[in-house]
VMD Tcl script that draws the C-alpha trace (Angstrom):
set ca {
  {-21.24 14.12 -12.30}
  {-18.77 15.42 -9.79}
  {-15.87 14.85 -12.17}
  {-16.26 14.78 -15.91}
  {-14.06 13.66 -18.75}
  {-14.20 14.79 -22.33}
  {-12.31 13.08 -25.08}
  {-9.31 15.25 -25.73}
  {-7.63 15.43 -29.14}
  {-4.09 14.12 -29.18}
  {-1.39 13.73 -31.73}
  {-0.43 10.16 -32.48}
  {3.25 11.07 -32.85}
  {3.68 12.35 -29.29}
  {5.90 10.37 -26.96}
  {5.69 10.28 -23.17}
  {8.42 12.94 -23.10}
  {6.63 15.35 -25.42}
  {2.95 15.00 -24.61}
  {1.61 17.34 -21.95}
  {0.87 16.18 -18.43}
  {-2.57 16.83 -17.02}
  {-2.21 17.91 -13.38}
  {-5.31 17.46 -11.24}
  {-5.36 19.21 -7.85}
  {-7.87 17.86 -5.34}
  {-8.69 19.76 -2.17}
  {-9.73 18.29 1.15}
  {-13.36 19.28 0.56}
  {-13.41 17.02 -2.51}
  {-12.29 14.05 -0.44}
  {-14.41 14.44 2.68}
  {-18.18 14.38 3.22}
  {-19.06 17.79 4.67}
  {-21.89 16.47 6.82}
  {-19.93 13.64 8.48}
  {-16.29 14.69 8.19}
  {-15.49 11.18 6.95}
  {-13.84 10.27 3.66}
  {-16.32 10.36 0.78}
  {-15.56 7.06 -0.90}
  {-17.96 7.82 -3.75}
  {-16.19 11.11 -4.55}
  {-12.77 9.50 -4.34}
  {-13.90 6.58 -6.52}
  {-15.29 9.02 -9.11}
  {-11.97 10.88 -9.16}
  {-9.99 7.65 -9.55}
  {-12.27 6.52 -12.40}
  {-11.60 9.78 -14.27}
  {-7.85 9.44 -13.74}
  {-7.93 5.84 -14.95}
  {-9.87 6.89 -18.08}
  {-7.26 9.53 -18.80}
  {-4.46 6.98 -18.46}
  {-6.33 4.49 -20.66}
  {-6.55 7.29 -23.25}
  {-2.75 7.44 -23.15}
  {-2.56 10.74 -21.27}
  {0.15 11.65 -18.77}
  {-1.61 12.38 -15.47}
  {-0.38 13.72 -12.12}
  {-2.58 13.86 -9.02}
  {-1.88 16.53 -6.40}
  {-3.96 15.81 -3.33}
  {-4.67 17.71 -0.16}
  {-6.23 16.01 2.81}
  {-3.26 14.56 4.68}
  {-3.87 16.54 7.90}
  {-7.59 15.76 7.81}
  {-6.94 12.05 7.28}
  {-4.42 12.16 10.13}
  {-7.09 13.63 12.42}
  {-9.46 10.85 11.39}
  {-6.83 8.16 11.94}
  {-6.13 9.42 15.44}
  {-9.76 10.11 16.31}
  {-9.38 13.88 16.72}
  {-12.59 15.88 16.47}
  {-10.89 19.23 15.77}
  {-7.81 20.31 13.87}
  {-4.94 21.26 16.20}
  {-3.24 24.63 15.77}
  {0.47 23.90 16.24}
  {2.75 23.47 13.24}
  {4.57 20.46 14.67}
  {1.30 18.71 15.50}
  {-0.02 19.40 11.99}
  {3.21 18.00 10.52}
  {2.81 14.81 12.56}
  {-0.84 14.53 11.51}
  {0.12 15.11 7.87}
  {2.70 12.31 8.03}
  {0.13 9.92 9.51}
  {-2.65 11.05 7.19}
  {-0.50 10.90 4.06}
  {0.09 7.20 4.62}
  {-3.65 6.58 5.14}
  {-4.59 8.67 2.10}
  {-2.08 6.89 -0.15}
  {-3.33 3.53 1.12}
  {-6.90 4.52 0.19}
  {-5.86 5.81 -3.24}
  {-3.87 2.60 -3.79}
  {-6.87 0.41 -2.98}
  {-9.09 2.48 -5.27}
  {-6.65 2.40 -8.19}
  {-6.16 -1.37 -7.77}
  {-9.94 -1.90 -7.76}
  {-10.91 0.54 -10.50}
  {-7.81 0.93 -12.64}
}
mol new
graphics top color blue
foreach p $ca { graphics top sphere $p radius 0.5 }
foreach p [lrange $ca 0 end-1] q [lrange $ca 1 end] { graphics top cylinder $p $q radius 0.2 }
display resetview
């Protein structure tokens, strides 16, 4: 599949403070369908399922996600990415809220 999960060995004596944190970085291309430019719900759902499995296996997990500017463009109906820094910052602020809303819905449904 797009994302895979192997059972990782862990020590039973580790506490949340001592066990390592798995950091997963997701780029925009992993969140968006290349042919349509729209969010790929199947890819995002697969990612969320893997993260939920890690948490159920008592792992510390952190998700670092790109895509805020792209989601901002989608939310505002822009066909192309603007060039200006201030415009990109505004799009990122808008898109971040939309992206977190989508992640939240997915985690509530799948987690």
